[in-house]
C-alpha positions as CSV (number, residue, x, y, z in Angstrom):
1,M,-59.6,-4.5,52.4
2,L,-61.8,-4.7,55.5
3,E,-64.2,-2.0,54.2
4,K,-64.6,-3.8,50.8
5,G,-65.3,-7.1,52.7
6,K,-67.9,-5.3,54.9
7,E,-69.5,-4.0,51.7
8,V,-69.7,-7.5,50.3
9,L,-71.2,-8.9,53.5
10,S,-73.8,-6.1,53.5
11,E,-75.1,-7.4,50.2
12,Q,-75.7,-10.9,51.6
13,S,-79.3,-10.9,52.8
14,F,-78.9,-14.1,54.8
15,S,-75.8,-12.8,56.6
16,L,-77.8,-9.6,57.5
17,L,-80.7,-11.8,58.8
18,L,-78.3,-13.6,61.1
19,G,-76.6,-10.4,62.2
20,A,-73.1,-11.5,61.0
21,E,-70.2,-9.0,61.3
22,L,-66.9,-9.1,59.4
23,E,-64.2,-8.4,62.0
24,V,-61.0,-9.2,60.1
25,F,-60.4,-9.4,56.3
26,E,-56.7,-9.5,55.4
27,A,-54.6,-11.5,52.9
28,G,-55.1,-15.2,53.8
29,T,-57.4,-14.7,56.8
30,A,-60.9,-13.7,57.8
31,E,-63.0,-13.5,61.0
32,L,-66.8,-13.3,61.2
33,S,-68.9,-13.1,64.4
34,L,-72.5,-12.9,65.4
35,E,-74.5,-12.7,68.6
36,I,-76.2,-15.9,69.8
37,R,-79.8,-14.7,69.9
38,D,-82.7,-16.8,71.2
39,D,-84.1,-17.2,67.6
40,L,-80.8,-18.7,66.5
41,K,-80.9,-21.5,69.2
42,Q,-82.1,-25.0,68.8
43,N,-84.5,-26.7,71.3
44,N,-81.7,-27.5,73.8
45,G,-80.7,-23.9,74.2
46,F,-77.5,-23.7,72.2
47,A,-76.8,-22.2,68.8
48,H,-78.2,-24.2,66.0
49,G,-75.7,-26.3,64.0
50,G,-76.9,-24.5,60.8
51,V,-75.8,-21.2,62.3
52,V,-72.4,-22.6,63.2
53,S,-72.1,-24.1,59.8
54,Y,-73.0,-20.9,58.1
55,L,-70.3,-19.0,59.9
56,A,-67.7,-21.6,59.0
57,D,-68.8,-21.6,55.3
58,N,-68.9,-17.9,54.9
59,C,-65.7,-17.3,56.8
60,I,-63.7,-19.8,54.7
61,T,-65.1,-18.1,51.6
62,F,-64.0,-14.7,52.8
63,A,-60.5,-16.1,53.5
64,G,-60.4,-17.6,50.0
65,A,-61.6,-14.3,48.5
66,S,-58.8,-12.5,50.2
67,V,-56.4,-14.2,47.9
68,L,-58.6,-15.2,44.9
69,G,-61.0,-12.3,44.5
70,N,-64.6,-13.2,43.6
71,C,-65.2,-16.8,44.6
72,V,-67.7,-19.4,46.0
73,T,-67.4,-22.5,48.2
74,S,-67.0,-25.6,46.2
75,E,-67.2,-27.9,49.2
76,Y,-66.7,-27.9,52.9
77,K,-67.1,-30.1,56.0
78,V,-67.8,-29.3,59.6
79,N,-66.9,-31.2,62.7
80,Y,-68.9,-30.1,65.7
81,V,-66.8,-30.4,68.8
82,R,-69.2,-29.3,71.5
83,P,-72.5,-27.4,71.9
84,A,-72.2,-23.7,71.0
85,I,-73.2,-22.2,74.4
86,G,-72.3,-18.5,75.0
87,D,-73.0,-15.0,74.0
88,R,-71.3,-14.8,70.6
89,L,-69.9,-17.0,67.9
90,V,-66.6,-16.2,66.3
91,A,-65.2,-17.9,63.2
92,R,-61.6,-17.5,62.2
93,A,-60.4,-18.8,58.9
94,T,-57.0,-19.1,57.2
95,V,-55.9,-20.1,53.7
96,L,-53.8,-23.3,53.9
97,Y,-52.9,-23.2,50.2
98,S,-54.0,-21.2,47.2
99,G,-53.4,-21.6,43.5
100,K,-54.7,-19.3,40.7
101,R,-58.3,-20.6,40.8
102,Q,-58.7,-22.5,44.0
103,S,-57.8,-22.3,47.6
104,T,-58.0,-24.7,50.6
105,C,-59.1,-23.0,53.8
106,E,-59.6,-24.1,57.4
107,C,-61.9,-22.4,60.0
108,K,-62.4,-22.8,63.7
109,V,-65.6,-21.6,65.3
110,Y,-65.7,-20.5,68.9
111,A,-68.4,-19.7,71.4
112,Q,-67.5,-16.7,73.6
113,T,-68.7,-15.4,76.9
114,D,-67.3,-12.5,78.9
115,S,-64.7,-14.7,80.5
116,E,-63.9,-17.5,78.1
117,E,-63.8,-18.8,74.5
118,K,-64.4,-22.5,73.6
119,L,-63.9,-24.2,70.3
120,V,-67.3,-25.5,69.1
121,A,-66.5,-26.6,65.5
122,A,-63.7,-27.0,63.0
123,S,-64.1,-26.9,59.2
124,L,-62.1,-27.4,56.0
125,G,-63.2,-26.2,52.6
126,T,-62.3,-25.7,49.0
127,I,-63.0,-22.2,47.5
128,N,-63.1,-21.6,43.8
129,K,-62.6,-18.4,41.9
130,I,-65.4,-17.3,39.7
131,D,-65.2,-15.0,36.7
132,A,-67.5,-12.0,36.6
133,S,-70.3,-12.4,34.1
């Protein structure tokens, strides 16, 4: 399942631009990460909120896809807990509930250094199955 997920991620040009990597893709869960580069930081020196939000959005969609198949985000919200200061961002999402066409997923985004990991954002989203056209 992980290899298929990596193939899907490799087809997302924005994900490639940011340098996102799919670390875990199993039934009901997903994990994405990326290096916090200087060009992804805002003027105060920490990762831009849009980068943190992207990780949450894409990670909950991968988690939803793990149970629904081909899907898209219908809606999501992000609560920023603290500035994303560190070397890497890691997003971990799980499916809270899934029906046949929709799942509700949560995601927590962490900033990592060599010695610690701190929660920087929490997200909740609705993922909808889409039919191949």
